The first five atom37 places (N, CA, C, CB, O) and aatype in JSON, in Angstrom:
{
  "aatype": [12, 16, 5, 15, 3, 19, 10, 8, 5, 14, 3, 13, 2, 12, 19, 0, 9, 16, 6, 13, 5, 11, 9, 7, 19, 7, 10, 12, 7, 13, 7, 10, 13, 13, 10, 10, 13, 7, 19, 10, 10, 18, 13, 3, 15, 19, 10, 10, 0, 13, 7, 2, 9, 10, 13, 10, 15, 7, 10, 16, 13, 9, 16, 7, 13, 11, 1, 16, 0, 8, 13, 13, 13, 5, 1, 8, 11, 13, 1, 7, 15, 13, 13, 13, 10, 7, 7, 19, 15, 10, 19, 10, 13, 1, 17, 14, 9, 9, 7, 12, 10, 0, 6, 4, 18, 7, 13, 19, 19, 10, 13, 1, 15, 13, 13, 14, 19, 0, 10, 15, 13, 19, 10, 16, 0, 13, 2, 10, 14, 13, 10, 2, 15, 17, 13, 15, 15, 15, 16, 15, 9, 19],
  "atom_mask": [
    [1, 1, 1, 1, 1],
    [1, 1, 1, 1, 1],
    [1, 1, 1, 1, 1],
    [1, 1, 1, 1, 1],
    [1, 1, 1, 1, 1],
    [1, 1, 1, 1, 1],
    [1, 1, 1, 1, 1],
    [1, 1, 1, 1, 1],
    [1, 1, 1, 1, 1],
    [1, 1, 1, 1, 1],
    [1, 1, 1, 1, 1],
    [1, 1, 1, 1, 1],
    [1, 1, 1, 1, 1],
    [1, 1, 1, 1, 1],
    [1, 1, 1, 1, 1],
    [1, 1, 1, 1, 1],
    [1, 1, 1, 1, 1],
    [1, 1, 1, 1, 1],
    [1, 1, 1, 1, 1],
    [1, 1, 1, 1, 1],
    [1, 1, 1, 1, 1],
    [1, 1, 1, 1, 1],
    [1, 1, 1, 1, 1],
    [1, 1, 1, 0, 1],
    [1, 1, 1, 1, 1],
    [1, 1, 1, 0, 1],
    [1, 1, 1, 1, 1],
    [1, 1, 1, 1, 1],
    [1, 1, 1, 0, 1],
    [1, 1, 1, 1, 1],
    [1, 1, 1, 0, 1],
    [1, 1, 1, 1, 1],
    [1, 1, 1, 1, 1],
    [1, 1, 1, 1, 1],
    [1, 1, 1, 1, 1],
    [1, 1, 1, 1, 1],
    [1, 1, 1, 1, 1],
    [1, 1, 1, 0, 1],
    [1, 1, 1, 1, 1],
    [1, 1, 1, 1, 1],
    [1, 1, 1, 1, 1],
    [1, 1, 1, 1, 1],
    [1, 1, 1, 1, 1],
    [1, 1, 1, 1, 1],
    [1, 1, 1, 1, 1],
    [1, 1, 1, 1, 1],
    [1, 1, 1, 1, 1],
    [1, 1, 1, 1, 1],
    [1, 1, 1, 1, 1],
    [1, 1, 1, 1, 1],
    [1, 1, 1, 0, 1],
    [1, 1, 1, 1, 1],
    [1, 1, 1, 1, 1],
    [1, 1, 1, 1, 1],
    [1, 1, 1, 1, 1],
    [1, 1, 1, 1, 1],
    [1, 1, 1, 1, 1],
    [1, 1, 1, 0, 1],
    [1, 1, 1, 1, 1],
    [1, 1, 1, 1, 1],
    [1, 1, 1, 1, 1],
    [1, 1, 1, 1, 1],
    [1, 1, 1, 1, 1],
    [1, 1, 1, 0, 1],
    [1, 1, 1, 1, 1],
    [1, 1, 1, 1, 1],
    [1, 1, 1, 1, 1],
    [1, 1, 1, 1, 1],
    [1, 1, 1, 1, 1],
    [1, 1, 1, 1, 1],
    [1, 1, 1, 1, 1],
    [1, 1, 1, 1, 1],
    [1, 1, 1, 1, 1],
    [1, 1, 1, 1, 1],
    [1, 1, 1, 1, 1],
    [1, 1, 1, 1, 1],
    [1, 1, 1, 1, 1],
    [1, 1, 1, 1, 1],
    [1, 1, 1, 1, 1],
    [1, 1, 1, 0, 1],
    [1, 1, 1, 1, 1],
    [1, 1, 1, 1, 1],
    [1, 1, 1, 1, 1],
    [1, 1, 1, 1, 1],
    [1, 1, 1, 1, 1],
    [1, 1, 1, 0, 1],
    [1, 1, 1, 0, 1],
    [1, 1, 1, 1, 1],
    [1, 1, 1, 1, 1],
    [1, 1, 1, 1, 1],
    [1, 1, 1, 1, 1],
    [1, 1, 1, 1, 1],
    [1, 1, 1, 1, 1],
    [1, 1, 1, 1, 1],
    [1, 1, 1, 1, 1],
    [1, 1, 1, 1, 1],
    [1, 1, 1, 1, 1],
    [1, 1, 1, 1, 1],
    [1, 1, 1, 0, 1],
    [1, 1, 1, 1, 1],
    [1, 1, 1, 1, 1],
    [1, 1, 1, 1, 1],
    [1, 1, 1, 1, 1],
    [1, 1, 1, 1, 1],
    [1, 1, 1, 1, 1],
    [1, 1, 1, 0, 1],
    [1, 1, 1, 1, 1],
    [1, 1, 1, 1, 1],
    [1, 1, 1, 1, 1],
    [1, 1, 1, 1, 1],
    [1, 1, 1, 1, 1],
    [1, 1, 1, 1, 1],
    [1, 1, 1, 1, 1],
    [1, 1, 1, 1, 1],
    [1, 1, 1, 1, 1],
    [1, 1, 1, 1, 1],
    [1, 1, 1, 1, 1],
    [1, 1, 1, 1, 1],
    [1, 1, 1, 1, 1],
    [1, 1, 1, 1, 1],
    [1, 1, 1, 1, 1],
    [1, 1, 1, 1, 1],
    [1, 1, 1, 1, 1],
    [1, 1, 1, 1, 1],
    [1, 1, 1, 1, 1],
    [1, 1, 1, 1, 1],
    [1, 1, 1, 1, 1],
    [1, 1, 1, 1, 1],
    [1, 1, 1, 1, 1],
    [1, 1, 1, 1, 1],
    [1, 1, 1, 1, 1],
    [1, 1, 1, 1, 1],
    [1, 1, 1, 1, 1],
    [1, 1, 1, 1, 1],
    [1, 1, 1, 1, 1],
    [1, 1, 1, 1, 1],
    [1, 1, 1, 1, 1],
    [1, 1, 1, 1, 1],
    [1, 1, 1, 1, 1],
    [1, 1, 1, 1, 1],
    [1, 1, 1, 1, 1],
    [1, 1, 1, 1, 1]
  ],
  "atom_positions": [
    [[-25.39, 12.83, 0.12], [-25.64, 11.25, -0.7], [-26.43, 11.11, 0.8], [-23.91, 9.84, -1.27], [-26.27, 11.43, 1.97]],
    [[-27.33, 10.47, -0.03], [-28.11, 9.51, 0.65], [-27.92, 8.44, 1.08], [-28.84, 9.29, 0.22], [-26.76, 8.12, 0.83]],
    [[-28.86, 7.11, 2.0], [-28.38, 6.27, 1.93], [-28.67, 5.26, 1.03], [-28.35, 6.08, 2.8], [-28.27, 4.13, 1.32]],
    [[-29.17, 5.41, 0.2], [-28.96, 4.4, -1.41], [-27.7, 5.12, -1.7], [-30.37, 4.58, -2.99], [-27.03, 4.1, -1.79]],
    [[-26.84, 6.07, -1.93], [-25.68, 5.78, -2.65], [-24.47, 5.96, -1.83], [-25.6, 6.58, -3.84], [-23.32, 6.26, -2.14]],
    [[-25.03, 5.7, -0.71], [-24.18, 4.79, 0.4], [-23.91, 3.37, -0.09], [-25.02, 4.63, 1.84], [-22.81, 3.06, -0.52]],
    [[-24.91, 2.52, -0.01], [-25.23, 1.33, -0.41], [-24.47, 1.01, -1.78], [-26.7, 1.27, -0.5], [-23.79, -0.02, -1.76]],
    [[-24.51, 1.89, -3.16], [-23.87, 1.68, -4.14], [-22.62, 2.03, -4.16], [-24.39, 2.08, -4.98], [-22.52, 2.21, -5.37]],
    [[-21.78, 2.23, -3.82], [-20.63, 2.59, -3.89], [-19.85, 1.69, -4.54], [-20.23, 2.88, -2.8], [-20.51, 0.74, -4.96]],
    [[-18.83, 1.63, -4.75], [-18.41, -0.13, -4.81], [-17.78, -0.27, -4.01], [-17.69, -0.84, -5.89], [-17.66, 0.67, -3.24]],
    [[-17.12, -1.34, -3.78], [-16.57, -2.42, -2.57], [-15.13, -2.19, -3.25], [-17.29, -4.39, -2.51], [-14.82, -2.35, -4.43]],
    [[-14.45, -1.83, -2.3], [-12.76, -1.59, -2.58], [-12.66, -3.08, -1.8], [-11.72, 0.13, -1.67], [-13.45, -3.3, -0.88]],
    [[-11.4, -4.4, -2.32], [-11.58, -5.54, -1.58], [-9.78, -5.36, -0.8], [-12.06, -7.15, -2.75], [-8.84, -5.09, -1.55]],
    [[-9.61, -5.5, 0.35], [-8.36, -5.33, 0.9], [-7.99, -6.82, 0.48], [-8.27, -4.86, 2.55], [-8.55, -7.91, 0.39]],
    [[-6.43, -6.11, 0.21], [-5.09, -7.22, -0.09], [-4.83, -7.95, 1.02], [-3.62, -6.55, -0.44], [-4.3, -7.26, 1.88]],
    [[-5.03, -9.25, 1.39], [-4.85, -10.01, 2.21], [-3.09, -10.05, 2.64], [-5.53, -11.21, 1.67], [-2.34, -10.29, 1.69]],
    [[-2.56, -9.88, 3.76], [-1.45, -10.09, 3.87], [-1.02, -11.15, 4.73], [-1.02, -9.11, 4.11], [-1.2, -10.96, 5.93]],
    [[-0.47, -12.28, 4.37], [-0.21, -13.48, 5.07], [0.73, -13.09, 6.35], [0.49, -14.56, 4.06], [0.89, -11.92, 6.69]],
    [[1.38, -14.3, 7.07], [1.68, -13.86, 8.44], [3.34, -14.24, 8.05], [0.75, -14.81, 9.92], [4.11, -14.55, 8.97]],
    [[3.87, -14.19, 6.48], [5.12, -14.46, 6.07], [5.3, -12.89, 5.96], [5.34, -15.51, 4.72], [6.01, -12.15, 6.64]],
    [[4.37, -12.55, 4.82], [5.09, -11.07, 5.54], [4.11, -9.63, 6.13], [6.11, -10.35, 4.18], [3.72, -8.63, 5.53]],
    [[3.94, -10.06, 7.52], [3.85, -10.3, 8.82], [5.13, -9.53, 9.15], [3.73, -11.85, 9.24], [5.51, -8.37, 9.21]],
    [[5.78, -11.21, 9.41], [7.4, -11.73, 9.3], [8.32, -11.26, 9.01], [7.71, -12.49, 8.68], [9.36, -11.22, 9.67]],
    [[8.05, -10.63, 7.56], [9.46, -10.14, 6.92], [8.64, -8.18, 6.9], [0.0, 0.0, 0.0], [9.18, -7.33, 6.19]],
    [[7.87, -7.97, 7.43], [7.48, -6.53, 8.01], [8.63, -6.16, 8.64], [6.24, -6.44, 9.04], [9.58, -5.46, 8.28]],
    [[8.36, -6.77, 9.71], [8.8, -7.35, 11.41], [11.04, -7.09, 10.82], [0.0, 0.0, 0.0], [11.88, -6.2, 10.94]],
    [[11.01, -7.83, 10.51], [12.31, -9.02, 10.08], [13.13, -7.35, 9.21], [11.58, -11.06, 8.47], [14.36, -7.32, 9.26]],
    [[12.63, -6.49, 8.7], [13.16, -5.58, 7.65], [12.92, -4.83, 8.58], [12.63, -5.33, 6.19], [13.84, -5.2, 9.31]],
    [[12.45, -4.11, 9.1], [12.21, -3.74, 10.47], [13.74, -3.49, 11.49], [0.0, 0.0, 0.0], [14.66, -2.67, 11.51]],
    [[13.43, -4.48, 12.13], [14.48, -4.82, 13.02], [15.61, -4.76, 11.61], [14.22, -6.5, 14.04], [16.48, -4.16, 12.22]],
    [[16.13, -4.91, 10.4], [17.15, -5.03, 10.14], [17.69, -3.26, 9.02], [0.0, 0.0, 0.0], [18.81, -2.99, 8.6]],
    [[16.55, -2.54, 8.87], [16.99, -1.03, 8.75], [17.57, -0.8, 10.19], [15.65, 0.12, 8.36], [18.75, -0.5, 10.36]],
    [[16.45, -1.0, 11.44], [17.27, -0.35, 12.67], [18.74, -1.12, 12.74], [16.36, -0.58, 14.26], [19.09, -0.23, 13.52]],
    [[19.61, -1.74, 12.67], [20.69, -2.47, 12.86], [21.38, -1.6, 12.24], [20.76, -3.82, 12.46], [22.3, -0.92, 12.7]],
    [[20.99, -1.59, 11.28], [21.68, -0.63, 10.13], [22.13, 0.63, 10.36], [20.86, -0.38, 9.1], [23.13, 1.24, 9.99]],
    [[21.08, 0.95, 11.12], [20.93, 2.91, 11.08], [22.2, 3.38, 12.79], [18.21, 3.65, 11.62], [22.86, 4.28, 13.3]],
    [[21.66, 1.64, 12.97], [22.54, 2.07, 14.16], [24.47, 1.51, 14.15], [21.6, 1.28, 15.61], [25.44, 1.97, 14.75]],
    [[24.31, 0.2, 13.04], [25.55, 0.0, 13.36], [26.19, 1.06, 12.56], [0.0, 0.0, 0.0], [27.39, 1.13, 12.82]],
    [[25.81, 1.84, 11.74], [26.0, 3.39, 11.24], [26.36, 4.61, 11.91], [24.94, 3.78, 10.8], [27.02, 5.64, 11.78]],
    [[25.37, 3.79, 12.93], [25.89, 5.69, 14.47], [27.11, 5.36, 14.95], [24.7, 6.01, 16.53], [28.13, 6.03, 15.08]],
    [[26.81, 3.92, 15.25], [28.22, 4.09, 16.04], [29.39, 3.33, 15.12], [28.12, 3.3, 17.72], [30.0, 2.32, 15.49]],
    [[29.55, 3.96, 13.98], [31.15, 4.28, 13.61], [31.06, 3.5, 12.76], [32.44, 4.06, 14.57], [32.12, 3.78, 12.21]],
    [[30.48, 2.37, 11.91], [30.49, 1.61, 11.09], [30.56, -0.08, 11.82], [31.6, 2.12, 10.2], [31.28, -0.9, 11.24]],
    [[29.83, -0.49, 13.04], [29.83, -1.61, 13.51], [30.02, -2.89, 12.94], [29.0, -1.6, 13.95], [28.96, -3.5, 12.85]],
    [[31.09, -3.58, 12.48], [30.54, -4.74, 10.99], [29.52, -5.81, 11.73], [32.19, -5.95, 10.1], [29.01, -6.7, 11.05]],
    [[29.28, -5.7, 12.98], [28.86, -6.96, 13.56], [27.89, -6.5, 13.61], [29.34, -7.61, 14.68], [27.21, -7.52, 13.77]],
    [[26.65, -5.05, 13.61], [25.14, -4.94, 13.76], [24.94, -4.4, 12.22], [24.54, -3.81, 15.13], [23.8, -4.34, 11.76]],
    [[26.09, -4.02, 11.45], [25.77, -3.79, 10.26], [25.69, -5.05, 8.98], [26.67, -2.79, 10.04], [25.19, -4.81, 7.88]],
    [[26.36, -6.58, 9.41], [26.32, -7.78, 8.85], [24.85, -8.21, 9.73], [27.85, -8.72, 9.07], [24.4, -9.27, 9.29]],
    [[24.1, -7.7, 10.75], [23.06, -7.99, 11.24], [21.71, -7.66, 10.93], [23.25, -7.77, 12.11], [20.6, -8.18, 11.07]],
    [[22.23, -6.49, 10.43], [21.19, -5.86, 9.71], [20.88, -6.13, 8.79], [0.0, 0.0, 0.0], [19.71, -6.48, 8.65]],
    [[21.91, -6.1, 7.48], [22.23, -7.1, 6.22], [20.98, -8.28, 5.99], [23.83, -8.01, 6.58], [19.99, -8.44, 5.27]],
    [[21.75, -9.01, 7.13], [20.99, -10.32, 7.14], [19.78, -9.96, 7.65], [21.61, -11.47, 7.95], [19.81, -10.83, 8.52]],
    [[18.96, -9.53, 7.8], [17.79, -9.39, 8.76], [16.89, -8.26, 7.33], [18.37, -8.45, 10.78], [15.7, -8.18, 7.03]],
    [[18.04, -7.62, 6.8], [16.91, -6.66, 5.91], [16.53, -7.7, 4.23], [17.95, -4.64, 5.41], [15.59, -7.67, 3.44]],
    [[17.84, -8.55, 4.31], [17.64, -9.33, 3.13], [16.28, -11.04, 3.64], [19.68, -9.85, 2.6], [15.45, -11.54, 2.88]],
    [[16.43, -11.25, 4.36], [16.11, -11.77, 5.03], [14.3, -11.83, 4.64], [16.77, -11.26, 6.16], [13.55, -12.69, 4.18]],
    [[14.11, -10.09, 5.25], [12.81, -10.24, 5.47], [12.28, -9.72, 4.15], [0.0, 0.0, 0.0], [11.09, -9.44, 3.96]],
    [[13.44, -9.58, 3.05], [13.22, -9.02, 2.08], [11.79, -10.22, 1.23], [14.83, -8.75, 1.36], [10.65, -10.13, 0.78]],
    [[13.17, -11.55, 1.5], [12.84, -12.73, 0.61], [11.47, -13.15, 1.46], [14.19, -14.04, 0.51], [10.61, -13.77, 0.83]],
    [[11.26, -12.86, 2.75], [9.89, -13.09, 2.98], [8.42, -12.45, 2.99], [9.98, -13.38, 3.82], [7.35, -12.94, 3.35]],
    [[8.81, -10.89, 2.33], [7.95, -10.47, 2.27], [7.11, -10.89, 0.24], [8.43, -9.01, 2.91], [5.92, -11.04, -0.05]],
    [[8.33, -10.94, -0.67], [7.6, -11.6, -1.51], [7.98, -12.47, -2.03], [7.2, -11.1, -2.22], [8.01, -12.33, -3.25]],
    [[8.4, -13.58, -1.58], [9.52, -14.83, -2.04], [10.56, -14.65, -2.34], [0.0, 0.0, 0.0], [11.18, -13.65, -2.7]],
    [[10.93, -16.31, -2.11], [12.05, -16.7, -2.47], [12.15, -16.09, -4.02], [12.15, -18.25, -2.26], [12.78, -15.1, -4.36]],
    [[11.4, -16.91, -4.82], [11.39, -17.27, -6.38], [11.13, -15.38, -6.96], [9.67, -18.73, -6.89], [11.97, -15.11, -7.81]],
    [[10.28, -14.31, -6.67], [10.55, -13.4, -6.74], [11.83, -12.74, -6.29], [9.74, -13.11, -6.45], [12.62, -12.28, -7.11]],
    [[11.98, -12.7, -5.42], [13.28, -12.13, -4.74], [14.86, -12.22, -6.01], [13.55, -13.34, -3.08], [15.68, -11.42, -6.47]],
    [[14.61, -13.52, -6.11], [15.87, -13.84, -6.94], [15.68, -13.29, -8.54], [16.14, -15.59, -6.91], [16.47, -12.88, -9.39]],
    [[14.67, -13.43, -8.51], [14.46, -12.92, -9.96], [14.5, -11.21, -10.15], [12.93, -13.49, -10.46], [14.76, -10.76, -11.27]],
    [[14.27, -10.45, -9.2], [14.8, -9.21, -8.87], [16.27, -8.95, -9.18], [14.58, -9.03, -7.53], [16.83, -8.48, -10.18]],
    [[16.67, -9.35, -8.11], [18.11, -9.34, -8.15], [18.85, -10.4, -9.65], [18.56, -10.0, -6.46], [20.03, -10.46, -9.98]],
    [[18.31, -10.72, -9.95], [19.17, -11.36, -11.26], [18.83, -11.84, -12.69], [19.67, -12.45, -10.86], [19.02, -12.83, -13.39]],
    [[17.99, -10.18, -12.8], [17.57, -9.73, -14.0], [18.97, -9.44, -15.01], [16.64, -8.4, -13.7], [20.0, -9.03, -14.47]],
    [[18.94, -9.62, -16.03], [20.44, -9.04, -17.13], [20.56, -7.82, -16.97], [20.39, -9.16, -18.87], [21.71, -7.58, -16.6]],
    [[19.65, -6.45, -17.11], [19.46, -5.39, -16.82], [20.25, -4.88, -15.35], [18.1, -5.36, -16.9], [20.88, -3.85, -15.11]],
    [[19.96, -6.0, -14.53], [19.84, -4.6, -13.08], [21.22, -5.32, -12.62], [18.04, -4.61, -11.43], [21.32, -5.46, -11.4]],
    [[22.25, -5.78, -13.38], [23.59, -6.69, -12.91], [24.32, -6.3, -12.09], [24.49, -6.97, -13.77], [24.79, -6.61, -10.99]],
    [[24.35, -5.05, -13.33], [25.65, -3.96, -12.05], [25.08, -3.54, -10.75], [26.2, -2.17, -12.71], [25.94, -3.19, -9.94]],
    [[23.82, -3.46, -10.32], [23.79, -2.86, -8.95], [23.76, -3.92, -8.36], [0.0, 0.0, 0.0], [24.59, -4.11, -7.47]],
    [[22.65, -5.09, -8.72], [22.54, -6.42, -7.87], [24.29, -6.89, -7.5], [21.59, -7.8, -8.97], [24.72, -7.16, -6.39]],
    [[24.98, -6.88, -8.66], [26.74, -6.92, -8.36], [26.87, -6.12, -6.86], [27.84, -5.86, -9.82], [26.79, -6.55, -5.71]],
    [[27.09, -4.87, -7.37], [27.6, -3.9, -5.57], [26.78, -4.0, -4.39], [27.56, -2.11, -5.61], [27.13, -3.71, -3.25]],
    [[25.39, -4.53, -4.89], [24.99, -4.2, -3.58], [24.61, -5.64, -2.71], [23.7, -3.15, -3.71], [24.14, -5.69, -1.58]],
    [[25.07, -7.08, -3.85], [25.35, -8.57, -2.96], [26.75, -8.18, -2.28], [25.54, -10.25, -4.1], [27.05, -8.25, -1.09]],
    [[27.53, -7.77, -3.35], [29.16, -7.89, -3.09], [29.41, -6.85, -2.02], [0.0, 0.0, 0.0], [30.57, -6.92, -1.62]],
    [[28.41, -5.52, -1.19], [28.43, -4.71, -0.46], [28.17, -6.04, 0.77], [0.0, 0.0, 0.0], [28.83, -6.63, 1.62]],
    [[27.22, -6.05, 0.41], [26.45, -7.01, 1.67], [28.11, -8.15, 2.05], [24.49, -8.34, 0.72], [28.79, -8.19, 3.08]],
    [[28.22, -8.69, 1.11], [29.32, -9.27, 1.48], [30.86, -9.03, 1.8], [29.27, -9.87, 0.84], [31.42, -10.0, 2.32]],
    [[31.59, -7.98, 1.6], [32.14, -7.24, 2.31], [32.39, -6.63, 3.97], [31.84, -6.71, 1.73], [33.31, -6.5, 4.78]],
    [[30.77, -6.36, 3.84], [30.38, -6.13, 5.52], [30.16, -7.71, 6.04], [28.67, -5.05, 5.81], [30.07, -7.89, 7.25]],
    [[30.09, -8.52, 5.38], [30.11, -9.98, 6.39], [31.66, -10.03, 6.1], [29.0, -11.69, 5.8], [31.84, -11.24, 6.17]],
    [[32.87, -9.49, 5.83], [33.72, -10.37, 5.91], [34.51, -9.3, 6.32], [34.03, -11.29, 4.8], [35.7, -9.14, 6.08]],
    [[33.55, -8.39, 7.11], [34.65, -7.15, 8.29], [35.35, -6.18, 7.11], [36.41, -8.23, 9.49], [36.56, -6.18, 7.33]],
    [[35.06, -5.37, 5.97], [35.64, -4.43, 5.25], [34.04, -3.31, 5.34], [36.31, -5.15, 3.53], [33.39, -2.98, 4.35]],
    [[33.68, -2.89, 6.93], [32.21, -2.3, 6.41], [32.13, -0.68, 5.46], [31.25, -2.04, 8.0], [31.31, -0.58, 4.55]],
    [[32.92, 0.31, 5.75], [33.09, 1.61, 5.06], [32.86, 1.01, 3.09], [35.05, 2.4, 5.62], [31.92, 1.24, 2.34]],
    [[34.05, 0.28, 2.84], [34.33, -0.38, 1.77], [32.68, -0.73, 1.4], [35.46, -1.66, 2.05], [32.08, -0.13, 0.5]],
    [[32.13, -1.67, 2.12], [30.86, -2.65, 2.07], [30.19, -1.52, 1.54], [0.0, 0.0, 0.0], [30.1, -1.06, 0.4]],
    [[29.53, -1.03, 3.14], [28.19, -0.03, 2.5], [28.35, 1.13, 2.02], [27.2, 0.33, 3.4], [27.32, 1.8, 2.15]],
    [[29.77, 2.05, 1.16], [29.57, 2.62, 0.1], [29.41, 1.6, -1.23], [30.63, 3.55, 0.05], [28.99, 2.14, -2.25]],
    [[29.69, 0.28, -1.27], [29.97, -0.82, -2.21], [27.8, -0.8, -2.42], [31.16, -2.69, -1.24], [27.23, -0.47, -3.45]],
    [[27.27, -1.15, -1.41], [25.71, -1.25, -1.41], [25.05, 0.09, -1.65], [25.17, -1.8, -0.02], [24.11, 0.1, -2.45]],
    [[25.47, 1.39, -0.97], [24.68, 2.49, -0.98], [24.57, 2.48, -2.89], [25.53, 4.01, -0.02], [23.51, 2.75, -3.46]],
    [[25.93, 2.11, -3.68], [25.85, 2.4, -4.74], [24.89, 1.17, -5.78], [27.27, 2.69, -5.0], [24.43, 1.31, -6.92]],
    [[24.85, 0.3, -5.08], [24.15, -0.83, -5.48], [22.83, -0.62, -5.26], [0.0, 0.0, 0.0], [22.14, -1.04, -6.2]],
    [[22.07, 0.01, -4.15], [20.89, 0.31, -4.05], [20.39, 1.33, -4.86], [20.7, 0.52, -2.93], [19.26, 1.3, -5.36]],
    [[21.43, 2.49, -5.06], [20.5, 3.47, -6.13], [20.65, 2.85, -7.34], [20.96, 5.12, -6.34], [19.7, 3.08, -8.09]],
    [[21.43, 2.22, -7.77], [21.59, 1.85, -9.21], [20.45, 0.48, -9.66], [23.36, 1.39, -9.4], [19.97, 0.21, -10.76]],
    [[20.28, -0.26, -8.24], [18.84, -1.34, -8.69], [17.21, -0.47, -8.33], [18.89, -3.14, -7.38], [16.16, -0.79, -8.89]],
    [[17.32, 0.4, -7.53], [15.45, 1.49, -7.17], [16.17, 2.38, -7.95], [14.69, 2.33, -5.13], [16.4, 3.17, -7.04]],
    [[16.87, 3.04, -9.23], [16.3, 3.97, -9.85], [15.61, 4.84, -10.12], [16.18, 3.87, -10.16], [15.64, 6.05, -9.96]],
    [[14.48, 3.65, -10.87], [13.25, 3.6, -11.73], [12.35, 4.01, -10.37], [12.88, 1.94, -12.63], [11.33, 4.65, -10.61]],
    [[12.56, 3.79, -9.35], [11.62, 3.75, -8.05], [11.74, 5.35, -7.86], [12.24, 2.67, -6.54], [10.7, 6.0, -7.96]],
    [[12.35, 5.69, -7.72], [12.86, 7.2, -6.96], [12.15, 8.05, -7.67], [14.53, 7.69, -7.0], [11.92, 8.93, -6.84]],
    [[11.58, 8.43, -8.81], [10.6, 9.31, -9.25], [9.17, 8.87, -8.27], [10.44, 9.12, -11.0], [8.86, 9.4, -7.21]],
    [[8.4, 7.7, -9.02], [6.95, 7.1, -7.68], [7.16, 7.25, -6.77], [6.44, 5.74, -7.36], [6.56, 8.24, -6.36]],
    [[8.03, 6.59, -5.7], [8.58, 7.37, -4.59], [8.05, 9.21, -3.86], [10.03, 7.39, -5.18], [7.43, 9.74, -2.94]],
    [[8.83, 9.52, -5.03], [9.05, 11.24, -4.9], [7.22, 11.84, -5.19], [10.51, 12.01, -6.6], [6.63, 12.69, -4.53]],
    [[6.82, 11.27, -6.04], [5.53, 11.61, -6.11], [4.19, 11.41, -5.58], [5.43, 11.47, -6.86], [3.1, 11.97, -5.67]],
    [[4.9, 9.91, -4.73], [3.65, 9.75, -3.43], [4.38, 10.56, -2.11], [3.29, 7.71, -2.87], [4.11, 10.52, -0.91]],
    [[5.34, 11.27, -2.8], [5.75, 11.88, -1.5], [4.85, 12.69, -0.69], [6.79, 12.65, -1.71], [4.28, 12.74, 0.39]],
    [[5.19, 13.83, -2.73], [4.28, 15.24, -2.64], [2.79, 15.48, -2.81], [4.71, 16.09, -3.59], [2.01, 16.43, -2.78]],
    [[2.75, 14.05, -3.02], [1.3, 14.02, -3.0], [0.61, 14.19, -1.5], [0.88, 12.63, -3.65], [0.04, 15.15, -0.97]],
    [[0.93, 12.67, -0.99], [0.42, 12.33, 0.58], [0.96, 13.32, 1.31], [0.89, 10.9, 1.27], [0.27, 13.31, 2.32]],
    [[1.79, 14.2, 1.43], [2.06, 15.73, 2.37], [1.93, 16.83, 1.96], [3.25, 16.01, 2.84], [2.0, 17.84, 2.66]],
    [[1.64, 16.79, 0.32], [0.94, 18.3, -0.56], [2.11, 19.13, 0.19], [-1.19, 19.01, -0.09], [1.62, 19.36, 1.29]],
    [[3.38, 19.69, 0.17], [3.88, 20.37, 0.61], [4.72, 21.06, -0.41], [4.29, 19.87, 1.54], [5.66, 20.7, -1.12]],
    [[3.67, 22.81, -0.12], [3.46, 23.41, -1.69], [5.3, 24.03, -1.84], [1.83, 25.12, -1.77], [5.81, 23.95, -2.96]],
    [[5.83, 24.38, -1.11], [7.29, 24.52, -1.94], [7.99, 23.46, -2.38], [8.3, 25.13, -1.2], [8.54, 23.57, -3.48]],
    [[8.07, 22.51, -1.8], [8.48, 21.33, -3.07], [7.13, 20.85, -4.26], [8.99, 19.64, -2.1], [7.23, 20.2, -5.29]],
    [[6.25, 21.3, -3.8], [5.67, 20.99, -5.49], [6.16, 21.74, -6.1], [4.23, 21.09, -5.96], [6.74, 21.4, -7.13]],
    [[6.11, 22.93, -5.71], [6.28, 24.68, -6.95], [7.97, 24.06, -7.29], [6.27, 27.2, -5.67], [8.4, 24.66, -8.28]],
    [[8.91, 23.15, -6.8], [9.68, 23.31, -7.23], [10.24, 22.28, -7.99], [10.15, 23.74, -6.55], [10.95, 22.63, -8.93]],
    [[10.01, 20.69, -7.74], [9.36, 19.88, -8.11], [8.8, 20.02, -9.4], [8.66, 19.71, -7.31], [9.25, 19.29, -10.28]],
    [[7.71, 21.0, -9.74], [6.46, 20.97, -10.6], [6.87, 20.93, -11.92], [5.52, 22.13, -10.42], [6.13, 20.47, -12.79]],
    [[8.64, 21.64, -12.31], [9.17, 21.92, -13.24], [10.12, 20.59, -13.65], [9.75, 23.18, -12.97], [10.87, 20.46, -14.61]],
    [[9.92, 20.04, -13.02], [10.61, 18.42, -13.83], [9.23, 18.01, -14.84], [10.99, 16.66, -12.27], [8.03, 18.2, -15.03]],
    [[10.95, 16.97, -15.5], [9.67, 16.17, -16.47], [8.65, 15.16, -15.27], [10.63, 14.78, -17.95], [8.8, 14.82, -14.09]],
    [[7.64, 14.96, -16.3], [6.95, 13.92, -15.89], [7.3, 12.36, -15.83], [6.02, 14.07, -16.53], [8.33, 11.99, -16.4]],
    [[6.59, 11.55, -15.26], [6.95, 9.99, -14.43], [6.48, 9.34, -15.02], [6.57, 9.57, -13.07], [6.88, 8.2, -14.83]],
    [[5.26, 9.46, -16.22], [4.59, 9.05, -17.46], [5.13, 8.37, -18.17], [4.25, 9.86, -18.17], [4.59, 8.02, -19.22]]
  ]
}
């Protein structure tokens, strides 16, 4: 590759991350930490409630209030949103085990279309041969 080839390569612009999005990533990280810690400490309702509040506020900071509300309140995602947000409210009302079960079910229903994309990303990013051969027989995500 010559120097002129390097000069004529396409310029890929980086996406600018705002300060609100950086704060949102931190809030989501702390939220996930508190959720994990709350589960490890036998479903401590205070830690789980704090983790849920931090996670949802971090999601709102990252995507914005309008897009977050649009995501949760779409007609075809009503059941998932109902169980997820209902589980959050059950945790806030100190029913942590039932609330976390409802949240998990709602999370799976909300993000089930995202799981094949995430799985293909993991398979291509880490290139694990035994997983690639196991999932190569599955249907295409396209």
